[in-house]
C-alpha positions in Angstrom: 27.8 -12.5 -11.6 27.4 -12.5 -15.4 26.7 -9.0 -16.7 23.8 -8.6 -19.1 24.9 -6.3 -22.0 22.9 -3.1 -22.4 20.3 -3.0 -25.1 19.6 0.1 -27.2 16.1 0.3 -25.8 15.4 0.4 -22.0 13.2 -2.6 -21.3 12.0 -3.0 -17.7 9.8 -5.7 -16.1 7.9 -4.7 -13.0 6.9 -7.8 -11.0 4.7 -8.4 -8.0 1.2 -7.5 -6.7 -1.6 -9.2 -5.0 -2.7 -6.1 -3.0 -3.1 -2.4 -3.7 -0.2 -1.9 -1.3 2.0 -3.5 -4.0 0.3 -2.5 -7.2 -0.2 1.2 -6.7 3.4 1.9 -5.8 4.5 -0.2 -8.8 2.3 1.9 -11.1 3.6 5.1 -9.5 7.2 4.1 -10.2 6.3 3.0 -13.8 4.8 6.5 -14.4 7.9 8.1 -13.0 10.1 6.0 -15.3 8.0 7.1 -18.3 8.4 10.8 -17.3 12.1 10.5 -17.0 12.6 8.2 -20.0 9.6 8.3 -22.3 11.2 5.7 -24.7 11.4 3.1 -21.9 9.3 0.0 -22.5 7.6 -1.4 -19.4 6.0 -4.8 -18.9 4.2 -5.9 -15.7 4.2 -9.5 -14.5 1.7 -10.6 -11.8 -0.4 -13.5 -10.6 -3.4 -14.6 -12.7 -6.7 -13.9 -10.9 -5.2 -11.1 -8.7 -6.2 -7.5 -8.8 -3.1 -6.4 -10.7 -4.6 -8.1 -13.8 -7.3 -5.4 -13.7 -5.6 -2.4 -12.2 -2.4 -2.4 -14.3 -4.2 -2.3 -17.7 -6.5 0.4 -16.4 -3.3 2.4 -15.8 -2.2 1.9 -19.4 0.4 -0.8 -19.0 0.7 -4.3 -20.5 0.8 -7.2 -18.0 1.5 -11.0 -18.2 0.0 -13.3 -15.6 1.7 -16.3 -14.0 0.1 -19.5 -12.8 1.3 -19.1 -9.2 -0.1 -19.0 -5.7 1.3 -18.1 -2.3 1.7 -20.5 0.7 -1.5 -20.7 2.6 -0.9 -20.5 6.4 -4.5 -21.1 7.3 -5.5 -23.9 4.9 -2.5 -26.2 4.6 -4.2 -28.7 2.3 -4.5 -26.0 -0.4 -0.7 -26.1 -0.7 -0.5 -29.5 -2.3 -0.4 -28.0 -5.8 2.2 -25.3 -5.0 5.3 -27.2 -6.3 3.5 -27.7 -9.7 2.5 -24.1 -9.9 6.0 -22.9 -9.1 7.5 -25.2 -11.8 4.9 -24.0 -14.3 5.6 -20.3 -13.4 9.4 -20.9 -14.0 8.7 -21.9 -17.6 6.2 -19.0 -18.0 8.9 -16.6 -16.7 11.5 -18.0 -19.0 9.1 -17.5 -22.0 8.4 -13.9 -21.0 12.1 -13.1 -20.7 13.0 -14.7 -24.0 10.2 -12.7 -25.7 10.5 -9.3 -23.9 14.3 -9.4 -23.3 14.4 -7.1 -20.2 17.5 -5.3 -19.1 16.3 -4.5 -15.6 13.6 -5.9 -13.3 11.9 -4.1 -10.5 10.1 -6.1 -7.8 7.5 -4.7 -5.4 7.0 -7.8 -3.3 4.3 -10.5 -3.2 4.8 -14.1 -4.2 4.5 -13.5 -7.9 7.7 -11.3 -7.8 9.9 -14.1 -6.5 10.2 -16.3 -9.7 10.6 -13.3 -11.9 13.5 -11.6 -9.9 15.1 -15.0 -9.2 15.2 -15.8 -12.9 16.6 -12.3 -13.7 19.3 -12.7 -11.0 20.3 -16.1 -12.5 20.8 -14.4 -15.9 22.9 -11.5 -14.5 20.1 -8.9 -15.1 20.0 -6.0 -12.7 17.3 -6.4 -10.1 15.8 -3.7 -7.9 13.5 -4.4 -4.9 11.0 -2.1 -3.1 10.0 -3.2 0.5 7.1 -1.1 1.6 6.5 -2.6 5.1 8.5 -2.2 8.3 8.8 -6.0 8.5 10.2 -7.3 5.1 8.2 -10.0 3.2 9.7 -13.4 2.6 10.0 -13.0 -1.1 12.0 -9.8 -0.8 14.2 -11.3 2.0 15.1 -14.2 -0.2 16.0 -11.9 -3.1 17.9 -9.2 -1.2 21.4 -10.7 -1.2 21.6 -10.7 -5.0 19.7 -7.5 -5.7 21.4 -4.5 -7.3 19.6 -2.0 -4.9 16.9 -2.3 -2.3 14.5 0.6 -1.7 12.7 0.7 1.7 9.7 2.5 3.0 11.2 2.9 6.5 14.7 3.0 8.1 16.0 0.2 10.3 15.8 -2.5 7.6 19.4 -3.7 8.0 18.1 -6.8 9.9 16.5 -8.0 6.6 18.9 -6.8 3.9 22.6 -6.0 3.3 23.1 -2.4 4.6 25.2 -1.4 1.6 22.3 -2.0 -0.8 19.6 -0.2 1.1 18.2 3.2 0.1 15.4 4.6 2.3 13.0 6.2 -0.2 9.7 6.0 1.6 6.7 4.5 -0.2 5.5 5.7 -3.6 1.9 6.9 -3.6 -0.6 7.9 -6.2 0.0 11.4 -7.6 -3.7 12.4 -7.0 -3.1 12.0 -3.3 -0.1 14.3 -3.3 -1.3 16.9 -5.9 -5.0 17.3 -5.2 -6.6 20.8 -5.6 -9.3 20.6 -2.9 -9.9 23.0 -0.1 -11.3 21.3 3.0 -14.8 22.8 2.4 -14.8 21.7 -1.2 -13.7 18.2 -0.1 -16.5 17.9 2.5 -19.0 19.0 -0.2 -17.9 15.9 -2.2 -19.5 13.8 0.5 -22.5 16.0 1.3 -21.1 17.0 4.7 -20.9 20.3 6.5 -17.9 22.7 6.8 -16.6 23.5 10.3 -17.4 20.1 11.7 -14.8 17.6 12.9 -14.8 14.8 10.4 -13.7 11.2 10.9 -12.6 9.0 8.0 -13.0 5.3 8.6 -11.5 2.7 6.2 -10.6 -0.9 6.3 -9.5 -1.8 2.8 -11.5 -3.1 -0.2 -13.1 -6.0 1.7 -13.6 -4.0 4.9 -12.4 -4.5 8.5 -15.2 -6.2 10.5 -13.7 -5.2 13.9 -13.6 -1.5 12.9 -17.0 -1.5 11.2 -18.8 -3.2 14.1 -17.5 -0.5 16.5 -18.6 2.3 14.3 -22.1 0.8 13.8 -22.4 0.2 17.6 -21.6 3.8 18.4 -23.3 5.8 15.6 -25.7 7.5 18.1 -22.8 8.6 20.4 -20.8 9.9 17.4 -23.8 11.9 16.3 -24.1 13.3 19.8 -20.4 14.2 19.8 -21.2 16.5 16.8 -18.7 14.9 14.5 -19.2 13.7 10.9 -18.2 10.4 9.3 -16.8 9.4 6.0 -17.2 5.6 6.3 -15.7 3.3 3.7 -17.1 -0.1 4.8 -15.6 -2.4 2.2 -17.6 -4.9 0.3 -18.3 -7.4 3.2 -21.8 -6.7 4.8 -21.8 -3.3 3.1 -25.6 -3.1 2.9 -25.9 -3.8 6.7 -23.9 -0.6 7.4 -25.7 1.5 4.9 -29.0 0.6 6.5 -27.6 1.2 10.0 -26.5 4.7 9.0 -29.7 5.8 7.3 -31.1 7.6 10.3 -28.0 9.7 10.7 -27.4 12.8 8.5 -23.8 13.2 9.8 -22.7 10.0 8.0 -21.5 9.4 4.4 -21.2 5.7 3.9 -20.0 3.7 0.9 -18.4 0.3 0.2 -15.6 2.0 -1.8 -14.4 5.6 -2.1 -12.9 6.5 -5.5 -12.0 10.0 -4.6 -9.5 9.3 -1.7 -7.7 12.6 -2.2 -11.0 14.4 -1.2 -11.6 12.0 1.7 -8.2 12.6 3.2 -8.5 16.4 2.8 -12.0 16.3 4.4 -10.8 14.3 7.4 -9.4 15.5 10.8 -8.9 12.0 12.2 -8.5 8.7 10.3 -9.2 5.2 11.6 -7.6 2.6 9.3 -5.8 -0.7 8.9 -2.0 -0.1 8.7 -0.9 -1.6 5.4 2.1 0.3 4.0 0.0 2.1 1.4 -2.5 3.4 3.9 0.2 4.5 6.3 2.1 6.3 3.5 -1.1 8.1 2.3 -2.2 9.1 5.7 1.3 10.5 6.4 1.3 12.5 3.1 -2.2 13.8 4.0 -0.9 14.8 7.4 -3.7 13.3 9.5 -4.0 12.1 13.0 -4.6 8.4 12.9 -5.8 5.4 14.9 -4.4 2.2 13.4 -6.1 -1.1 13.9 -3.6 -3.6 12.3 -5.0 -6.6 10.4 -4.0 -9.4 12.7 -3.4 -12.1 10.0 -1.0 -10.1 7.8 2.2 -12.0 7.0 4.8 -11.7 9.8 2.3 -9.3 11.5 3.8 -6.5 9.3 0.8 -4.2 9.8 1.6 -3.9 13.5 5.3 -3.1 12.7 4.1 -0.4 10.2 1.9 1.2 12.9 4.4 0.9 15.7 7.1 2.7 13.7 4.8 5.8 14.0 3.3 5.1 17.5 6.8 5.1 19.0 7.3 8.6 17.7 3.9 9.8 19.1 2.7 10.2 15.5 -0.2 7.8 15.7 -2.4 5.7 18.0 -2.8 1.9 17.9 -5.6 -0.4 19.0 -5.1 -4.2 18.6 -7.8 -5.8 16.5 -8.9 -8.1 19.3 -9.3 -5.1 21.6 -11.2 -2.9 19.1 -14.7 -3.6 20.6 -13.7 -2.1 24.0 -10.8 0.3 23.2 -11.4 1.8 19.8 -14.3 4.1 20.6 -12.8 5.4 23.8 -9.5 6.1 22.0 -11.5 8.0 19.3 -13.5 9.9 21.9 -10.3 11.2 23.6 -8.9 12.4 20.3 -12.2 14.2 19.4 -11.8 16.2 22.6 -8.0 16.7 22.5 -7.3 19.3 19.7 -3.7 19.8 20.9 -2.9 16.1 20.6 -4.5 15.8 17.2 -2.4 18.8 16.0 0.8 17.3 17.4 0.1 13.9 15.7 -0.6 15.7 12.4 2.7 17.5 12.6 4.7 14.4 13.6 3.3 12.0 11.0 3.9 14.6 8.3 7.5 14.9 9.3 8.2 11.3 8.3 6.9 11.8 4.8 9.0 11.5 1.6 7.0 12.9 -1.2 9.1 11.9 -4.2 9.8 8.2 -3.6 8.6 7.2 -7.1 11.0 9.7 -8.7 14.0 8.7 -6.6 13.4 5.0 -7.4 12.9 5.6 -11.1 16.1 7.7 -11.2 18.2 4.9 -9.5 16.8 2.2 -11.8 17.5 4.4 -14.9 21.1 5.1 -13.8 21.7 1.4 -14.5 21.5 2.3 -18.2 23.9 5.2 -18.2 27.4 4.3 -19.4 
């Protein structure tokens, strides 16, 4: 492979996005690179119209958008324009590279990462991949053979990537999750809840998880009778319906979105959540007992793989989305009354945590520049 000569300035493109599970780890690594090498110049590349176009500038980084879309598994007719978008994205990537002149590219997955890293590989530029999920995404699988190094959130990824290139780093998470200053009492006060009461954190992502929300709404009275408190992040979909339903209950804090997730995790004893890689990593770092309800339409069903990697170690519980209506509340009820199991799950999930994934990844990328 043709080797790209080193430039005097470290210039790194970070590519990918589409979801918080890709974007927030990417920003965490960018921040770690800047700490280790303040003179490094970083440019993000994502997909136009996706959340990275908002979140990355908010974090203080420049971003370029590509005219690209992923393959739709549910609406096949939407794919007719895909070849044209891929072709256009190729010329957009070429223009970005000619202008920015990167000497390394870091990809975090998502369809917008593929043309960027593929172009870099064709030019002999060092490429680094992070795969956060326990079942690797297609873009990363296609790029793995020619990557310089591959960082993974979990072990056992040799079925997807060359074993010699894999470094198990865990998943980078936002520093405010790792380094918060809250006591449990102070965290509960952030949500107007009482100390010394068992607290359940419910979250289903920015849009919400209908299966989880419906179960919580259905059992608000029983949960009140159990003497527990709820921090309920409903997501945007039908948010007002859940706010109205919870109004009679003083034990419920409800919101479509929670900005202060570090306080929410510290306040919680048990978490009910989807099992995207970011949520799993954050719950692990917070050291909380968790019931995962994997999103059933995730690519390659990767959320189930993420959850099962912990369930098999007795570090979490799992309820299938289609069974949530009948199984989720009984599963929660058992945990509410089984302090020993909750404590065991907290200890076991915390044992899988790698706290400095962002620093390790940044260090390996920057070693590429050392003569």
